[in-house]
Structures are given as C-alpha cells and as structure tokens.
C-alpha positions as CSV (number, residue, x, y, z in Angstrom):
1,M,115.8,139.0,63.4
2,K,112.7,138.8,65.4
3,N,111.9,140.6,68.8
4,Y,109.9,138.9,71.4
5,I,108.0,140.5,74.2
6,W,108.6,138.8,77.5
7,Y,106.1,138.7,80.2
8,P,107.4,137.7,83.6
9,D,104.1,136.7,84.9
10,I,103.4,134.2,82.2
11,F,106.9,133.0,82.2
12,F,106.6,132.5,86.0
13,L,103.3,130.6,85.5
14,R,104.7,128.3,82.7
15,V,107.8,127.6,84.6
16,F,105.8,126.8,87.9
17,L,103.5,124.3,86.1
18,L,106.3,122.5,84.6
19,D,108.3,122.3,87.9
20,L,105.3,121.2,89.7
21,M,104.4,118.4,87.4
22,A,108.2,117.3,87.2
23,Y,108.3,117.3,91.2
24,L,105.1,115.3,91.6
25,T,106.0,112.8,89.0
26,A,109.5,112.4,90.3
27,L,108.0,111.5,93.6
28,L,105.7,109.0,92.1
29,I,108.5,107.4,90.2
30,L,110.8,107.3,93.3
31,K,107.9,105.8,95.4
32,K,108.7,108.4,98.0
33,R,106.2,109.9,100.5
34,F,103.9,112.4,98.5
35,Q,103.6,115.9,99.7
36,P,101.9,118.1,97.2
37,G,102.0,121.1,99.5
38,I,105.7,120.9,99.5
39,C,106.0,120.5,95.9
40,M,103.9,123.5,95.3
41,L,106.1,125.6,97.6
42,I,109.3,124.3,96.1
43,A,108.0,124.8,92.6
44,A,106.7,128.5,93.4
45,V,110.3,129.4,94.9
46,S,112.0,127.7,92.0
47,A,110.0,129.5,89.5
48,F,110.6,132.8,91.2
49,V,114.2,132.2,91.0
50,E,114.3,131.1,87.5
51,T,112.3,134.2,86.4
52,G,114.4,136.5,88.2
53,L,117.8,135.0,86.6
54,F,116.2,135.0,83.2
55,W,115.4,138.6,83.5
56,M,119.0,139.4,84.7
57,M,121.0,137.1,82.4
58,H,121.5,138.0,78.8
59,R,122.9,134.4,77.8
60,Y,120.3,131.8,77.5
61,L,122.8,129.0,77.5
62,L,124.5,130.2,80.8
63,Y,121.0,130.4,82.3
64,R,120.1,127.0,81.2
65,I,123.4,125.6,82.7
66,L,122.8,127.5,86.0
67,M,119.2,126.0,86.1
68,L,120.4,122.5,85.5
69,L,123.3,122.4,88.0
70,A,122.2,124.9,90.7
71,V,118.4,125.2,90.9
72,N,117.5,121.6,90.1
73,S,120.1,120.4,92.7
74,V,118.8,122.7,95.6
75,S,115.1,121.8,94.6
76,T,115.9,118.0,94.7
77,I,117.6,118.3,98.1
78,C,114.7,120.4,99.5
79,L,112.1,118.0,97.9
80,L,113.6,114.7,99.2
81,R,115.2,115.8,102.4
82,G,117.1,112.6,102.7
83,K,120.7,111.8,103.8
84,K,121.5,109.2,101.2
85,W,123.4,110.6,98.2
86,S,122.0,107.8,95.8
87,L,118.5,109.0,96.6
88,W,119.5,112.6,95.7
89,V,121.3,111.5,92.5
90,R,118.3,109.5,91.3
91,G,116.0,112.3,92.3
92,Y,118.2,114.7,90.4
93,L,118.4,112.7,87.4
94,A,114.5,112.1,87.4
95,I,113.6,115.8,87.8
96,S,116.2,117.0,85.3
97,V,115.1,114.5,82.5
98,L,111.3,115.2,83.2
99,L,111.9,118.9,82.8
100,L,114.1,118.5,79.7
101,V,111.6,116.1,78.1
102,C,108.5,118.4,79.0
103,G,110.2,121.5,78.1
104,G,111.3,120.1,74.8
105,L,107.8,118.8,74.0
106,L,106.3,122.0,74.9
107,N,108.8,124.2,72.8
108,F,108.0,121.6,69.9
109,W,104.3,122.3,70.3
110,F,104.8,126.0,70.4
111,G,106.9,125.8,67.2
112,L,104.1,124.2,65.5
113,F,101.5,126.4,66.8
114,P,103.1,129.7,67.8
115,H,99.8,131.4,68.3
116,L,99.2,129.1,71.4
117,Q,101.9,130.6,73.4
118,E,99.4,133.5,74.4
119,S,96.4,131.1,74.6
120,W,95.0,130.1,78.1
121,I,94.1,126.6,76.7
122,W,97.7,125.0,77.5
123,Y,97.5,126.6,81.0
124,V,94.2,125.0,81.8
125,G,95.6,121.8,80.6
126,M,98.7,121.9,82.5
127,G,96.6,122.8,85.5
128,M,94.3,120.0,85.1
129,L,97.2,117.5,84.7
130,S,98.9,118.8,87.8
131,A,95.6,118.5,89.5
132,C,95.1,114.9,88.5
133,L,98.7,114.1,89.7
134,C,97.9,115.8,93.1
135,I,94.8,113.7,93.5
136,Y,96.4,110.4,92.5
137,G,99.4,111.3,94.8
138,W,96.9,112.0,97.7
139,R,95.4,108.7,97.4
140,K,98.8,107.2,97.3
141,K,99.8,109.2,100.4
142,K,96.7,108.0,102.1
143,E,97.7,104.5,101.5
144,Q,101.4,105.2,102.6
145,D,100.1,106.7,105.8
146,L,98.4,103.4,106.7
147,S,101.2,101.2,105.4
148,F,103.9,99.8,107.8
149,Q,106.8,97.3,107.8
150,V,106.1,94.8,110.7
151,E,108.5,92.4,112.3
152,L,106.8,89.5,114.2
153,E,108.9,87.6,116.8
154,Y,107.8,84.1,118.1
155,E,110.1,81.9,120.0
156,G,113.3,83.1,118.5
157,C,111.9,83.2,114.9
158,R,111.4,86.6,113.2
159,T,109.1,87.4,110.4
160,E,109.1,90.4,108.4
161,L,105.7,91.4,107.0
162,Q,104.0,94.2,104.9
163,G,101.4,95.6,107.1
164,F,98.3,97.8,106.7
165,L,96.3,99.6,109.4
166,D,92.9,98.4,109.0
167,T,90.7,101.1,110.6
168,G,87.7,98.7,110.5
169,N,89.5,96.0,112.5
170,C,88.4,96.5,116.1
171,L,88.7,92.8,117.0
172,R,90.0,92.1,120.6
173,D,90.7,89.0,122.4
174,P,87.6,88.5,124.7
175,Y,89.8,86.6,127.3
176,T,92.7,89.1,127.7
177,G,91.2,92.4,126.1
178,S,94.2,92.6,123.7
179,P,93.5,94.1,120.3
180,V,94.0,91.4,117.6
181,S,96.0,91.8,114.3
182,V,95.3,89.4,111.4
183,V,97.9,87.5,109.4
184,P,97.2,84.8,106.7
185,S,97.7,81.5,108.3
186,I,100.1,80.3,105.3
187,V,102.4,83.2,105.9
188,L,103.3,82.4,109.5
189,E,103.0,78.5,109.0
190,R,105.8,78.8,106.3
191,A,108.1,81.0,108.8
192,A,107.4,79.3,112.1
193,A,105.7,76.2,113.5
194,I,103.1,77.2,116.1
195,P,102.4,74.5,118.7
196,V,98.7,73.3,118.4
197,E,98.7,73.9,122.4
198,K,99.4,77.6,121.8
199,I,96.5,78.2,119.5
200,R,93.2,79.2,120.9
201,Y,89.8,80.2,119.2
202,I,88.0,83.5,119.7
203,P,84.5,84.7,118.3
204,Y,84.4,87.3,115.5
205,H,82.0,88.6,113.1
206,T,82.2,90.4,109.6
207,V,79.7,92.2,107.4
208,G,76.9,89.6,106.7
209,Q,78.7,86.9,108.8
210,S,78.6,86.2,112.6
211,G,79.2,83.4,115.0
212,Q,82.7,82.6,113.3
213,L,85.8,81.4,115.4
214,L,89.2,82.8,114.5
215,R,92.5,80.9,115.5
216,V,94.9,83.2,117.5
217,F,98.1,82.9,119.5
218,T,100.3,85.3,121.5
219,A,103.6,86.2,119.9
220,D,106.5,87.3,121.8
221,K,107.0,90.8,120.2
222,M,105.8,92.9,117.4
223,C,107.8,95.8,116.0
224,V,106.1,98.5,113.7
225,Y,108.3,100.7,111.5
226,Q,107.3,103.7,109.5
227,S,109.1,106.8,108.5
228,G,112.2,105.9,110.4
229,E,110.2,105.3,113.7
230,K,110.0,102.2,115.5
231,R,107.1,101.1,117.9
232,E,107.6,97.9,119.8
233,Y,104.7,95.8,121.3
234,T,105.1,92.9,123.7
235,R,103.0,90.0,123.7
236,P,100.7,90.9,120.8
237,V,97.6,88.7,119.9
238,I,97.9,87.4,116.5
239,G,94.9,86.1,114.4
240,L,95.4,83.2,111.8
241,A,93.0,83.9,109.0
242,E,92.2,82.2,105.7
243,D,93.9,83.8,102.5
244,K,90.7,84.8,101.1
245,V,90.0,87.7,103.5
246,F,93.0,89.6,102.1
247,C,91.9,91.3,99.0
248,N,95.5,92.5,98.3
249,D,98.3,90.2,97.9
250,Q,100.8,92.6,99.0
251,I,99.2,92.8,102.5
252,Q,100.5,90.3,104.9
253,I,99.2,91.6,108.2
254,L,96.1,93.8,109.0
255,L,96.9,95.8,112.1
256,N,94.2,96.5,114.8
257,R,93.0,100.1,114.6
258,E,94.3,100.5,118.3
259,F,97.8,100.7,116.9
260,L,96.8,104.0,115.0
C-alpha cells in the first residue's frame, strides 16, 4: 500500500482552477451574463470548502458525494442567482458534468504521467486556459451589455427586434432634434405597412460618404428590455436603411447612442 503526501495548498490550487474553468464554461454554454469576477470568488470559496472537507473526512466516497450534492448545488445557485428551477437544474448538470469530465481526464493524465503531479507545467496550462476563457467571456459580456430586446409599436402593430446599441450612431432628426435608431427596411415592411405620407427624408453621412438621404418615420412607442429592466420611449424616430448596412444578420435595429 502506497502512502501519499497531501499538500493543502496544491490541492486548493488544483480544485480552484478546475472549478473556475467549469463555472466559466457553464456560463458560456448556458448563454448567461458573463461575470469572471464572480466566478473567481465562488471558485475560491468552493475550493476552500472542498480542501477543508477533504482534510477532515476519511472516506473519499462520502467526500465526493457531499461535493456533488451540496457544494455544487450551492455554487450553482450563487453563480446563476436566478429564480427559475429549470435554470438551476441545467446549471447544476452542466457544472457537475464538466467537473466530472475534467477531473476524470486529469486523473487519467496523472495516471499515465505521475511525475507531472508535482510539475508546474499543468498549473500554467490550466491558468492560461482559464485566462483564455476569461478574455473570450469578457468579449461576450461586452456584446451582451450592448445587446437589447426591443419592441416597436406603430398603429397597433408590435414588432419584436434584436437591438444593438451603436455607440457610433449619433444621428438626429434635424427637424425635431430626436435621436434616430436604424432598422432594415425589409424588417418593418414585412411587419407593418407604413404609409408613404408618414415617411420623410433626413440627411446623413457615414465614413467615406456624405450627402445621403435616409427614410425615417415616427413610431408610437419603443420599449427596450435588458436584464429584466424595461425602458419606454414615446414617439421614437426610426430610420429605414438598406440591409447592406447591417454586417450582422442577427441585429435588427441599431439603437442611437442617446439610449445608453
């Protein structure tokens, strides 16, 4: 029977990196708001608890069961902070499966190369992978912060659109002074027929182009939703643009930066 020397600090670091990768990946899989700082805090607390329980318990199977049922459940609730049980269940399953798979692969790797358990190489590799996940997640978070669900209402017809806050869109109606948000003309023409007499033209310019005219009209109401909050704007000015100005097919309305 072999005797193993257990190092709490190395155990803590290993668990922290595995938990952090699992939490970051789970948020990306579930397409939830990315919060790397919260992930690091929860991973650190979880790793501290796991290290303490591993030190106090003498039965590994009981330790694993407690980790799977208790620690993972609490970590999932703290990470997602939602009110839907379905979200918690999906988050718990995602985190548990990721931890089991990553832990299994890591044990298999150490079984083939036991001398690497004391090497700094895998810690650097796990840290770099976690950093890559953070960078990718931060980019996704920036996109999420500028993405909105928009509901446009005109003469009793409501149209739901995927909106993006364009910080470079400073277009204003020169006649009313109102900020102008831009929608592909084909999107609104399919949803609502806008009378010709309601459309007017305003000048605008882009990089490399000037002296252009944009068709605009005044809608009845526009509601902007994000993170459970609703903001309502009356009589917003909407520009009808050609589809080619939208480089992303998922974006259906470019909100004016005044709505920031």
